[in-house]
TORTOR-382533 format. One line per field, with one value per residue (C-alpha): residue number from 0; residue in three letters; chain; x, y, z. Coordinates in Angstrom, 2 decimals, padded with zeros to 5 digits, always signed. Example, Ala and Ser with C-alpha at 12.3 -4.5 7.8 and 13.67 -1.06 7.14 Angstrom:
2
n <- (0 / 1);
res <- (ALA / SER);
chain <- (A / A);
X <- (+012.30 / +013.67);
Y <- (-004.50 / -001.06);
Z <- (+007.80 / +007.14);
END
This chain:
448
n <- (0 / 1 / 2 / 3 / 4 / 5 / 6 / 7 / 8 / 9 / 10 / 11 / 12 / 13 / 14 / 15 / 16 / 17 / 18 / 19 / 20 / 21 / 22 / 23 / 24 / 25 / 26 / 27 / 28 / 29 / 30 / 31 / 32 / 33 / 34 / 35 / 36 / 37 / 38 / 39 / 40 / 41 / 42 / 43 / 44 / 45 / 46 / 47 / 48 / 49 / 50 / 51 / 52 / 53 / 54 / 55 / 56 / 57 / 58 / 59 / 60 / 61 / 62 / 63 / 64 / 65 / 66 / 67 / 68 / 69 / 70 / 71 / 72 / 73 / 74 / 75 / 76 / 77 / 78 / 79 / 80 / 81 / 82 / 83 / 84 / 85 / 86 / 87 / 88 / 89 / 90 / 91 / 92 / 93 / 94 / 95 / 96 / 97 / 98 / 99 / 100 / 101 / 102 / 103 / 104 / 105 / 106 / 107 / 108 / 109 / 110 / 111 / 112 / 113 / 114 / 115 / 116 / 117 / 118 / 119 / 120 / 121 / 122 / 123 / 124 / 125 / 126 / 127 / 128 / 129 / 130 / 131 / 132 / 133 / 134 / 135 / 136 / 137 / 138 / 139 / 140 / 141 / 142 / 143 / 144 / 145 / 146 / 147 / 148 / 149 / 150 / 151 / 152 / 153 / 154 / 155 / 156 / 157 / 158 / 159 / 160 / 161 / 162 / 163 / 164 / 165 / 166 / 167 / 168 / 169 / 170 / 171 / 172 / 173 / 174 / 175 / 176 / 177 / 178 / 179 / 180 / 181 / 182 / 183 / 184 / 185 / 186 / 187 / 188 / 189 / 190 / 191 / 192 / 193 / 194 / 195 / 196 / 197 / 198 / 199 / 200 / 201 / 202 / 203 / 204 / 205 / 206 / 207 / 208 / 209 / 210 / 211 / 212 / 213 / 214 / 215 / 216 / 217 / 218 / 219 / 220 / 221 / 222 / 223 / 224 / 225 / 226 / 227 / 228 / 229 / 230 / 231 / 232 / 233 / 234 / 235 / 236 / 237 / 238 / 239 / 240 / 241 / 242 / 243 / 244 / 245 / 246 / 247 / 248 / 249 / 250 / 251 / 252 / 253 / 254 / 255 / 256 / 257 / 258 / 259 / 260 / 261 / 262 / 263 / 264 / 265 / 266 / 267 / 268 / 269 / 270 / 271 / 272 / 273 / 274 / 275 / 276 / 277 / 278 / 279 / 280 / 281 / 282 / 283 / 284 / 285 / 286 / 287 / 288 / 289 / 290 / 291 / 292 / 293 / 294 / 295 / 296 / 297 / 298 / 299 / 300 / 301 / 302 / 303 / 304 / 305 / 306 / 307 / 308 / 309 / 310 / 311 / 312 / 313 / 314 / 315 / 316 / 317 / 318 / 319 / 320 / 321 / 322 / 323 / 324 / 325 / 326 / 327 / 328 / 329 / 330 / 331 / 332 / 333 / 334 / 335 / 336 / 337 / 338 / 339 / 340 / 341 / 342 / 343 / 344 / 345 / 346 / 347 / 348 / 349 / 350 / 351 / 352 / 353 / 354 / 355 / 356 / 357 / 358 / 359 / 360 / 361 / 362 / 363 / 364 / 365 / 366 / 367 / 368 / 369 / 370 / 371 / 372 / 373 / 374 / 375 / 376 / 377 / 378 / 379 / 380 / 381 / 382 / 383 / 384 / 385 / 386 / 387 / 388 / 389 / 390 / 391 / 392 / 393 / 394 / 395 / 396 / 397 / 398 / 399 / 400 / 401 / 402 / 403 / 404 / 405 / 406 / 407 / 408 / 409 / 410 / 411 / 412 / 413 / 414 / 415 / 416 / 417 / 418 / 419 / 420 / 421 / 422 / 423 / 424 / 425 / 426 / 427 / 428 / 429 / 430 / 431 / 432 / 433 / 434 / 435 / 436 / 437 / 438 / 439 / 440 / 441 / 442 / 443 / 444 / 445 / 446 / 447);
res <- (MET / SER / ASP / ALA / THR / ILE / THR / ASP / LEU / TYR / GLU / VAL / THR / MET / ALA / LEU / SER / PHE / LEU / ARG / GLU / GLY / MET / GLU / GLN / PRO / ALA / THR / PHE / SER / CYS / PHE / VAL / ARG / GLU / LEU / PRO / PRO / GLU / ARG / GLY / PHE / LEU / VAL / ALA / ALA / GLY / ALA / GLU / THR / VAL / LEU / ASP / TYR / LEU / ALA / GLY / PHE / HIS / VAL / ASP / ARG / GLU / ASP / VAL / GLU / VAL / PHE / ALA / GLU / ALA / LEU / GLN / ARG / PRO / SER / ALA / ASP / LEU / ALA / PRO / LEU / LEU / ASP / LEU / ARG / PHE / THR / GLY / GLU / ALA / ARG / LEU / VAL / PRO / GLU / GLY / ARG / VAL / VAL / LEU / ALA / ASN / GLU / PRO / LEU / LEU / GLU / ILE / THR / ALA / PRO / LEU / PRO / GLU / ALA / GLN / LEU / VAL / GLU / THR / PHE / VAL / LEU / ASN / GLN / LEU / SER / HIS / GLN / THR / ALA / LEU / ALA / THR / LYS / CYS / ALA / ARG / CYS / VAL / ILE / ALA / ALA / ARG / GLY / ARG / PRO / VAL / VAL / ASP / PHE / ALA / LEU / ARG / ARG / THR / HIS / GLY / THR / ALA / VAL / ALA / HIS / GLN / VAL / ALA / ARG / LEU / GLY / ALA / MET / ALA / GLY / PHE / ALA / GLY / THR / SER / ASN / VAL / ALA / ALA / ALA / HIS / ALA / GLU / ASP / LEU / PRO / ALA / VAL / GLY / THR / MET / ALA / HIS / SER / TYR / ILE / GLU / ALA / PHE / GLU / ASP / GLU / GLU / THR / ALA / PHE / THR / ALA / PHE / ALA / LEU / CYS / HIS / PRO / GLY / PRO / VAL / THR / PHE / LEU / VAL / ASP / THR / TYR / ASP / THR / ALA / SER / GLY / VAL / ALA / ALA / ALA / ALA / ARG / VAL / LEU / ALA / ALA / LEU / GLY / ARG / GLY / ASP / GLY / SER / ALA / ILE / ARG / LEU / ASP / SER / GLY / ASP / LEU / ALA / GLN / LEU / SER / ARG / HIS / ALA / ARG / ALA / MET / LEU / ASP / ASN / ALA / GLY / LEU / PRO / GLN / VAL / ARG / ILE / ILE / ALA / SER / GLY / GLY / LEU / ASP / GLU / TYR / GLY / VAL / HIS / ASP / LEU / THR / SER / SER / GLY / ALA / PRO / ILE / ASP / VAL / PHE / ALA / VAL / GLY / THR / ARG / VAL / GLY / VAL / SER / ALA / ASP / ALA / PRO / TYR / LEU / ASP / SER / ALA / TYR / LYS / LEU / VAL / ALA / TYR / ASP / GLY / ARG / PRO / VAL / MET / LYS / LEU / SER / ALA / ALA / LYS / ALA / THR / SER / PRO / GLY / ARG / LYS / GLN / VAL / PHE / ARG / ARG / PRO / GLY / CYS / LEU / ASP / VAL / ILE / GLY / LEU / ALA / ASP / GLU / PRO / ALA / PRO / ALA / ASP / SER / THR / PRO / LEU / LEU / ARG / THR / MET / MET / SER / GLY / GLY / GLU / ARG / SER / THR / PRO / ARG / GLY / ARG / LEU / GLU / GLU / ALA / HIS / GLN / ARG / LEU / THR / GLU / ASP / LEU / ALA / GLU / LEU / PRO / ALA / THR / ALA / ARG / ARG / ILE / ARG / SER / PRO / GLN / PRO / VAL / ARG / ALA / MET / VAL / SER / HIS / ARG / LEU / SER / VAL / LEU / THR / ASP / ARG / VAL / ARG / ARG / ARG / THR / GLU / ARG / GLU / MET / LEU / ALA / PRO / PHE / ARG / MET / HIS / ALA);
chain <- (A / A / A / A / A / A / A / A / A / A / A / A / A / A / A / A / A / A / A / A / A / A / A / A / A / A / A / A / A / A / A / A / A / A / A / A / A / A / A / A / A / A / A / A / A / A / A / A / A / A / A / A / A / A / A / A / A / A / A / A / A / A / A / A / A / A / A / A / A / A / A / A / A / A / A / A / A / A / A / A / A / A / A / A / A / A / A / A / A / A / A / A / A / A / A / A / A / A / A / A / A / A / A / A / A / A / A / A / A / A / A / A / A / A / A / A / A / A / A / A / A / A / A / A / A / A / A / A / A / A / A / A / A / A / A / A / A / A / A / A / A / A / A / A / A / A / A / A / A / A / A / A / A / A / A / A / A / A / A / A / A / A / A / A / A / A / A / A / A / A / A / A / A / A / A / A / A / A / A / A / A / A / A / A / A / A / A / A / A / A / A / A / A / A / A / A / A / A / A / A / A / A / A / A / A / A / A / A / A / A / A / A / A / A / A / A / A / A / A / A / A / A / A / A / A / A / A / A / A / A / A / A / A / A / A / A / A / A / A / A / A / A / A / A / A / A / A / A / A / A / A / A / A / A / A / A / A / A / A / A / A / A / A / A / A / A / A / A / A / A / A / A / A / A / A / A / A / A / A / A / A / A / A / A / A / A / A / A / A / A / A / A / A / A / A / A / A / A / A / A / A / A / A / A / A / A / A / A / A / A / A / A / A / A / A / A / A / A / A / A / A / A / A / A / A / A / A / A / A / A / A / A / A / A / A / A / A / A / A / A / A / A / A / A / A / A / A / A / A / A / A / A / A / A / A / A / A / A / A / A / A / A / A / A / A / A / A / A / A / A / A / A / A / A / A / A / A / A / A / A / A / A / A / A / A / A / A / A / A / A / A / A / A / A / A / A / A / A / A / A / A / A / A / A / A / A / A / A / A / A / A / A / A / A / A / A / A / A / A / A / A / A / A / A / A / A / A / A / A / A / A / A / A / A / A / A / A / A / A / A / A / A / A / A / A / A / A / A);
X <- (+124.52 / +123.81 / +120.39 / +119.85 / +118.01 / +115.79 / +112.99 / +109.88 / +110.43 / +108.48 / +110.59 / +113.04 / +111.33 / +110.17 / +113.67 / +115.31 / +112.30 / +112.79 / +117.12 / +116.12 / +113.90 / +116.28 / +113.92 / +116.49 / +115.26 / +114.65 / +111.31 / +109.85 / +108.00 / +106.14 / +105.76 / +102.99 / +099.97 / +096.66 / +094.38 / +095.92 / +094.57 / +091.37 / +092.54 / +095.29 / +095.10 / +098.61 / +101.94 / +105.37 / +108.06 / +110.82 / +112.89 / +115.03 / +118.24 / +118.07 / +116.74 / +119.68 / +122.19 / +120.61 / +120.40 / +124.15 / +124.95 / +122.96 / +124.83 / +123.83 / +126.71 / +127.31 / +126.12 / +123.10 / +122.64 / +122.97 / +120.39 / +117.84 / +118.59 / +117.82 / +114.80 / +113.53 / +114.41 / +116.66 / +120.37 / +122.58 / +123.14 / +119.85 / +119.64 / +123.29 / +121.94 / +121.49 / +125.27 / +126.66 / +123.47 / +123.87 / +121.53 / +122.16 / +119.70 / +117.95 / +115.92 / +114.06 / +112.55 / +110.10 / +113.14 / +112.46 / +109.91 / +108.15 / +104.15 / +102.71 / +099.06 / +097.42 / +098.70 / +101.57 / +104.52 / +107.14 / +110.05 / +110.34 / +113.08 / +113.98 / +116.24 / +116.73 / +113.32 / +115.48 / +117.02 / +114.19 / +111.77 / +114.26 / +114.88 / +110.63 / +110.33 / +112.80 / +112.01 / +108.62 / +108.98 / +111.19 / +109.10 / +106.31 / +107.36 / +109.36 / +106.43 / +104.14 / +105.96 / +107.22 / +103.49 / +103.13 / +105.65 / +104.42 / +100.80 / +102.67 / +104.44 / +101.38 / +098.98 / +101.46 / +101.67 / +105.00 / +105.69 / +108.47 / +107.81 / +110.74 / +111.21 / +110.78 / +109.67 / +112.90 / +111.66 / +108.44 / +109.30 / +108.88 / +112.91 / +115.71 / +116.30 / +113.04 / +113.54 / +116.44 / +114.27 / +112.04 / +114.31 / +115.63 / +112.15 / +111.19 / +113.85 / +112.65 / +109.62 / +111.06 / +110.98 / +113.51 / +115.55 / +115.12 / +115.79 / +117.74 / +121.77 / +122.41 / +120.21 / +121.33 / +124.77 / +124.72 / +122.32 / +123.70 / +120.97 / +119.84 / +119.81 / +116.73 / +115.71 / +114.60 / +114.15 / +112.10 / +109.70 / +112.23 / +114.82 / +111.95 / +111.08 / +114.71 / +114.89 / +112.81 / +110.86 / +110.73 / +112.45 / +115.59 / +115.36 / +115.06 / +118.05 / +120.46 / +119.35 / +120.12 / +123.44 / +124.99 / +123.38 / +125.18 / +123.10 / +118.97 / +117.17 / +113.92 / +112.04 / +109.38 / +106.61 / +103.88 / +105.59 / +102.77 / +100.47 / +101.06 / +101.06 / +103.00 / +105.71 / +105.07 / +105.41 / +108.92 / +110.52 / +109.83 / +111.45 / +114.63 / +114.75 / +114.31 / +116.35 / +119.55 / +118.74 / +117.84 / +115.09 / +116.43 / +116.13 / +114.69 / +111.25 / +108.95 / +107.45 / +103.66 / +103.59 / +100.02 / +096.34 / +094.00 / +097.34 / +094.84 / +094.05 / +097.32 / +099.36 / +097.21 / +097.29 / +101.27 / +101.42 / +099.83 / +101.96 / +105.12 / +104.53 / +103.79 / +107.01 / +108.46 / +109.65 / +107.51 / +110.49 / +110.63 / +108.63 / +106.40 / +106.82 / +103.87 / +104.17 / +102.46 / +100.80 / +100.41 / +100.76 / +099.14 / +095.64 / +096.33 / +098.68 / +096.21 / +093.14 / +095.93 / +096.69 / +093.22 / +092.14 / +095.09 / +096.92 / +100.12 / +102.39 / +105.65 / +106.72 / +105.49 / +107.04 / +105.88 / +106.28 / +105.13 / +101.68 / +104.20 / +107.04 / +104.87 / +102.41 / +099.62 / +096.62 / +097.86 / +100.78 / +100.39 / +099.96 / +097.83 / +101.22 / +102.29 / +105.27 / +103.79 / +105.08 / +104.02 / +106.60 / +108.66 / +111.09 / +109.68 / +105.94 / +103.56 / +101.55 / +098.93 / +096.96 / +093.39 / +091.80 / +088.63 / +089.69 / +093.48 / +093.88 / +097.10 / +098.18 / +100.94 / +104.12 / +106.65 / +105.61 / +106.09 / +104.46 / +103.98 / +103.72 / +101.56 / +101.06 / +098.48 / +099.73 / +097.24 / +099.17 / +099.38 / +100.07 / +101.36 / +104.11 / +107.82 / +108.56 / +105.35 / +105.81 / +105.28 / +102.02 / +102.82 / +103.65 / +104.69 / +107.71 / +108.70 / +108.53 / +110.28 / +114.43 / +116.94 / +119.06 / +120.42 / +121.91 / +124.16 / +123.60 / +125.50 / +123.92 / +123.81 / +122.72 / +125.04 / +123.19 / +119.83 / +120.95 / +118.18 / +117.88 / +117.18 / +114.32 / +112.64 / +112.86 / +111.21 / +108.39 / +107.94 / +107.48 / +105.30 / +102.83 / +102.83 / +101.34 / +098.62 / +094.90 / +094.33 / +091.90 / +094.53 / +096.29 / +093.68 / +094.08 / +090.69 / +088.79 / +090.86 / +089.77 / +092.90 / +093.88 / +093.57 / +095.97 / +094.48 / +095.98 / +097.13 / +095.20 / +097.94 / +098.80 / +094.51 / +094.99 / +097.73 / +095.80 / +092.57 / +094.69 / +096.65 / +093.29 / +091.62 / +095.00 / +095.16 / +091.65 / +091.89 / +094.99 / +092.83 / +089.87 / +091.80 / +092.29 / +088.15 / +087.65 / +090.35 / +088.24 / +084.42);
Y <- (+078.87 / +081.66 / +083.57 / +081.06 / +079.10 / +081.84 / +080.13 / +078.19 / +074.76 / +073.95 / +076.28 / +073.83 / +070.81 / +072.22 / +073.49 / +070.10 / +068.12 / +070.56 / +069.71 / +065.91 / +066.81 / +068.88 / +071.59 / +074.64 / +076.86 / +080.32 / +081.22 / +084.41 / +085.51 / +088.46 / +089.96 / +092.21 / +093.39 / +092.05 / +094.71 / +097.85 / +097.63 / +099.78 / +103.47 / +103.37 / +104.78 / +103.82 / +102.10 / +103.40 / +100.69 / +099.95 / +096.93 / +096.91 / +097.62 / +094.44 / +092.48 / +093.30 / +092.49 / +088.85 / +088.21 / +089.21 / +086.99 / +083.82 / +080.78 / +077.40 / +076.31 / +072.80 / +073.45 / +074.83 / +071.43 / +069.61 / +072.08 / +071.32 / +067.81 / +068.18 / +069.83 / +067.19 / +064.29 / +062.67 / +062.23 / +065.18 / +063.36 / +063.31 / +067.14 / +067.48 / +068.59 / +071.92 / +072.41 / +075.93 / +076.77 / +080.39 / +083.32 / +084.02 / +085.77 / +089.00 / +091.00 / +093.91 / +096.38 / +099.23 / +101.66 / +102.39 / +105.91 / +104.87 / +105.20 / +102.40 / +100.82 / +097.59 / +094.75 / +096.63 / +094.46 / +095.01 / +093.00 / +090.84 / +087.84 / +085.87 / +083.01 / +079.28 / +077.82 / +076.12 / +079.77 / +081.99 / +079.48 / +079.09 / +082.73 / +083.51 / +083.73 / +086.70 / +088.29 / +088.36 / +089.05 / +092.21 / +093.36 / +092.94 / +094.64 / +097.22 / +098.36 / +098.81 / +100.52 / +103.12 / +103.74 / +104.54 / +106.91 / +108.64 / +109.30 / +110.68 / +113.58 / +114.15 / +114.53 / +116.50 / +119.13 / +120.44 / +120.33 / +118.12 / +114.12 / +112.16 / +108.82 / +107.79 / +103.72 / +101.64 / +100.45 / +099.05 / +097.49 / +094.01 / +093.56 / +095.79 / +095.42 / +096.21 / +099.99 / +100.35 / +100.38 / +102.59 / +105.47 / +104.81 / +104.98 / +107.64 / +109.97 / +108.37 / +109.59 / +113.21 / +112.45 / +115.24 / +112.64 / +109.57 / +108.37 / +105.62 / +106.46 / +103.48 / +103.75 / +107.62 / +106.86 / +104.07 / +106.39 / +109.22 / +110.93 / +113.32 / +112.04 / +113.13 / +112.84 / +114.36 / +113.21 / +110.73 / +111.10 / +109.11 / +111.61 / +114.42 / +111.69 / +111.39 / +115.22 / +116.55 / +119.29 / +119.66 / +123.11 / +121.44 / +118.65 / +121.36 / +123.30 / +120.37 / +119.21 / +122.41 / +122.63 / +119.68 / +119.98 / +122.94 / +124.86 / +123.86 / +121.56 / +120.17 / +119.75 / +116.79 / +119.09 / +116.82 / +114.16 / +116.00 / +118.88 / +120.03 / +123.65 / +123.56 / +121.70 / +124.62 / +127.12 / +125.57 / +125.42 / +128.51 / +130.15 / +127.87 / +128.89 / +132.45 / +132.83 / +131.03 / +132.60 / +129.41 / +129.93 / +130.13 / +126.54 / +125.21 / +123.02 / +121.74 / +118.26 / +116.70 / +113.28 / +112.88 / +114.08 / +116.53 / +117.71 / +119.61 / +122.23 / +121.09 / +122.95 / +125.43 / +126.18 / +125.50 / +128.04 / +130.77 / +130.36 / +130.59 / +133.65 / +135.45 / +135.11 / +136.07 / +133.36 / +132.82 / +130.99 / +128.11 / +124.95 / +122.77 / +118.81 / +116.48 / +112.65 / +109.75 / +107.16 / +109.61 / +108.31 / +109.69 / +109.72 / +111.68 / +113.98 / +114.45 / +114.93 / +117.87 / +119.82 / +120.08 / +121.28 / +124.20 / +122.80 / +125.12 / +122.41 / +122.67 / +118.92 / +115.43 / +112.34 / +109.00 / +105.97 / +102.50 / +102.96 / +103.76 / +101.37 / +098.08 / +100.06 / +098.94 / +099.38 / +098.02 / +095.28 / +093.70 / +093.65 / +090.91 / +090.42 / +087.64 / +085.89 / +084.12 / +082.59 / +083.94 / +082.40 / +079.06 / +077.80 / +080.25 / +079.88 / +082.15 / +080.58 / +081.71 / +080.69 / +080.41 / +080.63 / +081.60 / +085.47 / +084.60 / +084.41 / +085.85 / +087.39 / +085.95 / +086.69 / +089.22 / +092.68 / +096.29 / +099.12 / +102.64 / +105.46 / +108.20 / +111.58 / +111.53 / +108.02 / +106.62 / +103.50 / +100.57 / +097.19 / +095.90 / +093.14 / +093.96 / +093.93 / +095.78 / +099.50 / +102.04 / +104.52 / +107.65 / +110.01 / +106.82 / +106.09 / +102.76 / +101.87 / +098.32 / +098.77 / +096.29 / +096.27 / +093.12 / +090.45 / +087.49 / +087.34 / +090.79 / +094.49 / +096.48 / +099.85 / +101.39 / +101.15 / +103.73 / +106.80 / +107.71 / +111.09 / +110.22 / +107.59 / +110.79 / +112.90 / +109.93 / +109.94 / +113.93 / +113.66 / +111.00 / +111.88 / +115.06 / +113.51 / +111.08 / +112.10 / +114.44 / +111.72 / +108.65 / +110.73 / +111.58 / +110.04 / +108.82 / +107.35 / +107.81 / +106.16 / +104.34 / +104.80 / +101.52 / +100.66 / +099.84 / +096.78 / +097.04 / +095.23 / +093.08 / +091.84 / +091.22 / +089.24 / +087.15 / +086.17 / +085.41 / +083.17 / +081.53 / +081.06 / +079.14 / +077.10 / +076.25 / +075.27 / +072.66 / +071.30 / +070.92 / +069.50 / +067.01 / +064.10 / +064.15 / +063.97 / +061.52 / +059.22 / +060.34);
Z <- (+108.81 / +106.11 / +105.61 / +103.01 / +105.48 / +106.28 / +104.63 / +104.67 / +104.42 / +101.39 / +099.32 / +100.50 / +099.23 / +096.20 / +095.10 / +095.76 / +093.70 / +090.83 / +090.61 / +090.84 / +087.65 / +085.67 / +085.58 / +086.22 / +082.66 / +083.66 / +085.68 / +086.45 / +090.11 / +090.20 / +093.96 / +094.37 / +096.95 / +095.50 / +097.73 / +099.49 / +103.29 / +104.38 / +105.31 / +102.41 / +099.08 / +097.91 / +098.73 / +099.23 / +097.33 / +100.26 / +100.79 / +097.22 / +098.99 / +101.40 / +098.65 / +096.22 / +099.10 / +100.30 / +096.54 / +095.56 / +098.83 / +098.63 / +098.69 / +100.32 / +101.91 / +103.51 / +106.82 / +105.52 / +103.96 / +107.03 / +108.44 / +105.50 / +106.13 / +109.82 / +109.42 / +106.50 / +109.02 / +105.94 / +105.50 / +104.15 / +101.49 / +100.51 / +099.61 / +098.23 / +094.60 / +096.68 / +097.92 / +096.29 / +095.16 / +094.42 / +092.73 / +089.26 / +087.87 / +087.19 / +089.49 / +088.56 / +091.26 / +091.46 / +093.04 / +096.59 / +097.34 / +094.09 / +094.87 / +093.77 / +093.35 / +093.77 / +091.82 / +090.75 / +090.81 / +093.24 / +092.43 / +089.12 / +089.29 / +086.33 / +087.23 / +086.99 / +088.82 / +091.98 / +092.35 / +092.26 / +094.04 / +097.60 / +097.27 / +097.78 / +101.51 / +102.35 / +099.27 / +099.79 / +104.05 / +103.62 / +100.70 / +102.19 / +105.58 / +104.59 / +102.18 / +104.98 / +107.21 / +104.29 / +103.85 / +107.37 / +108.04 / +104.31 / +105.44 / +108.21 / +107.20 / +104.82 / +108.12 / +109.45 / +106.91 / +106.75 / +110.37 / +111.26 / +112.35 / +114.58 / +114.92 / +118.49 / +117.76 / +118.89 / +122.02 / +121.02 / +117.49 / +117.11 / +117.17 / +116.95 / +113.09 / +112.64 / +114.63 / +112.18 / +109.20 / +110.48 / +111.10 / +107.75 / +105.95 / +108.21 / +106.55 / +103.05 / +103.84 / +105.37 / +108.94 / +110.69 / +113.26 / +114.88 / +118.50 / +117.65 / +118.12 / +116.09 / +112.86 / +113.28 / +113.04 / +110.39 / +108.31 / +108.69 / +110.56 / +113.08 / +116.47 / +118.24 / +122.15 / +125.17 / +128.61 / +130.24 / +133.57 / +135.04 / +134.89 / +136.61 / +139.48 / +140.34 / +141.43 / +144.32 / +141.98 / +138.21 / +138.56 / +139.75 / +137.17 / +134.44 / +136.15 / +136.15 / +132.38 / +130.73 / +133.13 / +131.64 / +128.16 / +126.45 / +123.43 / +122.88 / +125.43 / +125.72 / +128.73 / +129.51 / +131.06 / +131.84 / +134.74 / +137.26 / +136.12 / +132.83 / +133.37 / +136.79 / +134.32 / +131.56 / +133.96 / +135.91 / +132.07 / +130.98 / +134.50 / +133.92 / +130.39 / +130.72 / +133.88 / +131.65 / +128.43 / +126.83 / +124.95 / +121.48 / +119.82 / +123.18 / +123.43 / +125.85 / +125.16 / +125.87 / +126.29 / +127.14 / +127.59 / +125.59 / +123.52 / +121.28 / +124.71 / +126.91 / +123.50 / +123.21 / +127.11 / +126.88 / +123.70 / +125.86 / +128.57 / +127.01 / +124.85 / +128.48 / +129.77 / +126.24 / +124.74 / +121.89 / +119.83 / +122.31 / +120.18 / +121.38 / +120.60 / +121.08 / +121.67 / +123.22 / +121.61 / +117.72 / +113.99 / +111.60 / +112.59 / +115.72 / +114.08 / +111.27 / +113.88 / +115.53 / +112.44 / +111.50 / +114.78 / +114.66 / +117.80 / +117.77 / +118.19 / +116.18 / +115.40 / +115.75 / +117.54 / +116.37 / +117.92 / +118.48 / +116.44 / +113.50 / +114.45 / +113.96 / +111.40 / +114.03 / +111.81 / +108.76 / +109.77 / +106.83 / +103.50 / +101.07 / +099.32 / +096.99 / +095.19 / +092.23 / +088.74 / +085.75 / +083.40 / +083.06 / +080.40 / +077.81 / +078.87 / +080.53 / +083.26 / +085.94 / +088.53 / +088.48 / +092.02 / +093.05 / +094.31 / +093.75 / +090.22 / +088.92 / +085.31 / +083.26 / +081.52 / +082.24 / +083.48 / +083.31 / +085.13 / +082.57 / +085.10 / +083.82 / +084.69 / +087.92 / +088.80 / +086.24 / +085.63 / +083.28 / +083.89 / +080.94 / +079.61 / +079.92 / +076.09 / +074.75 / +073.96 / +076.86 / +076.42 / +075.46 / +078.81 / +080.47 / +082.31 / +083.27 / +087.23 / +087.18 / +086.77 / +086.26 / +089.36 / +089.04 / +086.33 / +086.04 / +090.15 / +090.27 / +091.00 / +087.98 / +089.90 / +092.55 / +096.05 / +096.21 / +098.16 / +101.04 / +098.88 / +096.05 / +097.52 / +098.92 / +095.97 / +094.03 / +097.20 / +097.32 / +093.34 / +093.25 / +096.06 / +094.45 / +091.02 / +093.37 / +093.71 / +096.83 / +097.77 / +097.45 / +099.67 / +102.04 / +105.57 / +106.45 / +103.77 / +100.97 / +097.55 / +096.14 / +092.52 / +090.45 / +087.77 / +084.27 / +081.91 / +079.10 / +075.72 / +075.48 / +078.99 / +078.79 / +075.57 / +076.77 / +080.30 / +078.17 / +076.01 / +078.50 / +080.99 / +078.12 / +077.38 / +080.87 / +081.57 / +078.36 / +079.84 / +083.38 / +081.54 / +079.24 / +081.32 / +082.40 / +078.34 / +078.08 / +080.22 / +079.24);
END
């Protein structure tokens, strides 16, 4: 059984019907986010690499057909038209790391209709989820105001595969490391970590625990100081670091309580002990909101470790995303549903300075001083561009955030930038709407 079966059942029923009807002309589907979640002034495009890998390897084999037949409670022979279906089309995507706005296509697929339909679920899942995570991570970096942020999310993400994505997308956003050893190895990221409270509790006292840990691990160490009483923990850590001459590069970690107040007390204690070089790491339920409050208060925290709330994008765990047919067999189409209407035709997003974007048609001339966001990354079912590198995605994100208005970057009550619609797209939308409405009303007029 292949990844082709990772799909909603109705994708199978529609694709099978299209094949039986001979409806295999090129279709274009557009994937976009209708509205940004509350407290989001922008999104960060992510998931392109996962989608491209999936499309390149998409193939319905005999076992997949049997799985589909079982789900539909029909003989396998009925599903025979799906056998050996592969993705043979084109995929245009916004490169990972680019800032995107509401209604801007993250991806447009053009392929024979059954293929483009059958891949919908997987494509929508990955682009939506990874874009939500990447946006959360980027906001943490903004909130940290230049101080390092590290990923501690592995233990509470919704599965280990998601944890890997969080580590990768955090690095794309600018995180300094991850606690996830497998992800650090796979993505060539710095692995970071300290100790748990259980380590401290296993020893008779904190000072003995810190000494044992330091003797086991050469070089800089980080001591968790709030197992019992934070002040006594900081004092014990200071004595051990001073006695062993291990202050350079070392740190203490605060994981609970009033982190702003505790960090100030800890900083004073470390400085008074002659250890101004020892850093303070804060963790414990942090996301961009907590980080923002701490940096705004002037708390002397050097590194922020973010975990659960970032790994599940707690305040905005999903996007109002869609994957909609916009053209079939050379005919632009649109949906007219209230509050969910779509615009027709193959599109392009033209990025202008200040992220004053224009959503237009793919074949129209680019406005002055603009850059097209959607790039062709797959043609004929095969990748047409090299695999993207995290460093390049991070650079794209850094440059786009610098262009984004400060009001859209705000952590609380941001003001999203709205993309404009080109004149040609507006004209086409009006024309297709009128045509569609006429076609819908035609049967009623005939019987009037």
